[in-house]
N, C-alpha and C positions, 0 to 999 in steps of 0.2 A: 576568731582571733583571740578574744579575751579569755576563752576557756582553755587555751593552750599554754603549756609552760614555756619558759625561755628555751630557745634552741641551744643545742650543744655543738661546740666547735672543736674540730680535730684536724691537725695538720697531717697531710699525706705526702711524705717525702718532702722535697724542696719546692714543689711547684703546685701543690693542691691544698685546698681547704675543703673538708667535708663537713656539712652542716646537717645535723639531724633535727628536723623541725618537731617531730613527735615520734614516740616509740611505735605507734600503730597508725595505720592509714585511716584517714577521715577526710571529708570534704574541707573542713576548716584547715587541717594540716596541709592538704594539697594547695589550697588557695593561698595560704600564708607563704609557702615556698614559691608559688608562681608570682605572687606580688613582689617578693623580694628580688627574685631573679629578673623579673621584668624591669624593675626600677634600676637594678644594677646594669642591665643592658642599655637602658635609656641614658644612663650617665656617661657611657663610653669612657670608662676609666682607663688611662694609659697603663699598660702592663697586664690588664685582665685579658686573657687570650681565649678562654672557653668558659661557657656557663651551661651546666647540664642539670635541668630540673628533673626530679624523680617523684616517686609516690608520696613520701613523707619526709623527703630530704632533698638536698641538692649538692652539687660539686662545682667548685670554681677552680679553674687553672689559671696561674699567673706566672709572669716572668719575674723571678726574684732580682734580676739585674735592673729592673725598672721600678718595681714596687716591693717594699719589704713585707714579709709574711705578716708581721704584727699589724701593719697598716691595712692589709687586706681584711684581717679579722675585725679591726676597729670599724672599718667601713661597713662591713656586713652587720655588725651589731648596731651601728647607728641607723642603718636602713630598717632593721627589724624593729627597733624602738619607735621609729617614725610611723610604723604600720599599726601599732597598738591602738585599739579602739576605733579603727577606721572601718567603714563599710566597704566591702570589696565587691567590685564589679569587673567583669571580664568580657571584652568584645571578642567574640569567637564565632563559630558556625555550628549548625546542626546538620548532620549528614545521615541519610538513610542507607543502610547496608542490608540488602536482601540476603536471606539465609534459607537454604534447603536443609531443614532439620531431618535427622534420621536418614541421611543419604546413604547410598550403597557403598561408597568408597571408605568413609570412616567406619562404617559397620564392618566391612571386610577386614580393615586394619585392626579394630579393637578386638575382633574375634581371634585374631592371630596372637594376641597378647593377653588373653584372659588370665593366665597364670600369674601375671604381674599386677592383677587388679584385686581390690577389696571384695568384689562380688564376681567371682569367676563364672557363675551360672547366669549372669544377666548381661545388661548393656550399660554403657556409661550413662546415658541419659535416663534410663530406668532407675539406676542407682541414685543419681542426683535427684530425681523426682522424689524417691522414697525418703531419703534422709533429710530433704527439705520440707517434708510434710505434705506433699501433693499426692492426691489419690490416683492421678493418671499422668502419663507423659504429656498429653495435650494440655493439661492444666499447668504443668511445669513450663512448657513452651510459651504459654500465655504469660506466665510470670517473667520468663526470661526476656521476652520481646515486648512486654507491655510498658516498660519504663525505659527512659534513656540511660545512657552510660557515659561517663566522663573518660576521656583519654588522659590518664595520669602520667604516663611516660611512654617513650618509644625506644626500643632497643632490644638487647639480648642477641637477636639477629636483625639484619637490616630491615627496617620498616615495620617490625612487629609491635603492635600497640598493646599496652596493658590498660584495661578498662574497669572502672569502678562504678557499680550500680547506684543510680541516683534515687534511692528510696531510704526510708527509715532503717536504721541499723538492724532492727529485729526482723525486717523483711528481706534483708540481703541474702542472695543465694550464696551458700558456702559449701564447697565440695573439696575434699582432700585430693592431692595429686595421686597418681598411680603409686603403688607400693614400690615398684621399680620402674624406671623410665623405659619407654618403648625405644626401639631403634628406628622406627618409621612413623611418620605422621604426614598425611596428604597435604599438599599445598592448599592454602586458604581454608584450612580447618578452623572452625570456631570452637575454641576450647575454654576450659575453666579450671582454675586451681586456687584453692583458698577462697578469698573474696574477689579474685580478679578473673575477668574474662580476657580472652586474647584472640587474635587472628594470626595463624601461622603464615608468615609471608612467603616462605619457601618450604619445600619438602625436607624433612629431616627428623632427627630424634626429638622426643618430647615426653612429658609426663602429665600434661593437663588432660582432664576428661574431655572427650570429643562428642560434641552435640550435633554438628552439621558442617556444611561448607557454604561459602559465599562465592558467587561467580565474579566478584569484583576484584581485579588485580589491585593490590595495595603497594606493590613495590616493583619498579621496572627501571633499570638503569638506562634504557633507551627512550623512556618517556613518550611512548607512542599513543597513549590515551589522553583525552581531553582533561580528565581529572588529575593527571600527572604532569601537566605542562609546566607547573611551577616548581616541581621537584620530583625526584625519583621515588620518594616515599609519600603516601597519601596523608598519613595522620601526623598531627602536631599535638603536643601537650596542651590541654584545654579544649580540644575538639569535643563535641557532644555527638554521640552515635545513637541512632535508633535502629535496632534490628527489626526487620520485617520478614515474617515467614512467607516463602514462596513454594510453589509446587514444582515438580520435575520439568514441566513444560516451560514455566517461567525461568527456571534455572538454565535450561538448554538455550532458550532464546537470548538470555543475557550473556551466556558464554559465546554465542554466535556473534553478538554485537561487539563483545570484547575482542574477539579474534579479528573482526573487521575494522577495529579502531573507532567504532561509532557509539560505544556504550557511554551514556551520560548519567551521572548520579544526580539524585535530588538533594540539594543542599541549600540552606538559607543562612544569611548572617543573623546573629542574635547577640543580645547583651544579656549576660547571665549575672544575676544578683544573688550572692550567697545568703544574705539576710532574708530576702524574699523567699528563697527556696526553703531555708530552715524553718521559716514561719508556717509554710504550707506546702510540703513537698508534693503532694498529689495535685493540688491546684496549679502549682507552678509548672510541674511537668506537663499537665494538660495544655497550658498556655504555650509551652515550647513546641509541643507536637502540633498545635494549631498553626503556629508560624511555619513549621515545616510543610504542612499540607495546604497552607493558604495560597 
């Protein structure tokens, strides 16, 4: 919190305030935005109709017939100033998401679109491994799945999470998006663009590099699975995700359970402390994973 500049406030039309917490994504920027929006939600201010946190910013919608725009901005500034110097903790959950890396479906898709890629003679995951300094794809998979990820926002399409890797900045995986977007991406593809991982909730166009697929449905308007009983979208901002590699047999079995409505996810409630994480990222991540597996 203390290392961040003051947020920048901009009005969007007659009903929105857009607040840029920082110019680039970081865990402190994300936590500051989450802390402010959580406090705003707690206050239940008349006239505030929607609160939408994002990676390093947030958007507030209000009814100008109930609360004046300048009053909304003053309220947000007051909340921001009250957060300065505080130690931030978040009551959240850690969720295990199994991934079949180098699956046949994303492989078939990426081969159809090689002319749109930086490395037309390779694969997405091979390219990502090379530019991130890994000697083998297996080493890259270990780096991708070895540390947890924060869900920093959900959107673009229904239920799609953006995830930020919980490691020191110099260790973060970074991969550019395709030179030109694809017109096809398999449903539940685990992708990566810039510093963000994502899971494509539905089949459609996309430009993120494709590393594998998960058997876990993350969006279902009918809410047929146990992990979607509380809402049609699995993820919420602030969730912590642990990718776990699985083989084809494990993937097929999880898909069978999902089709039968019996698939159960491993998840645990956790309290995340930003200060404790920043003091020892590796040790703190180990404690989170111990809670998941405990």
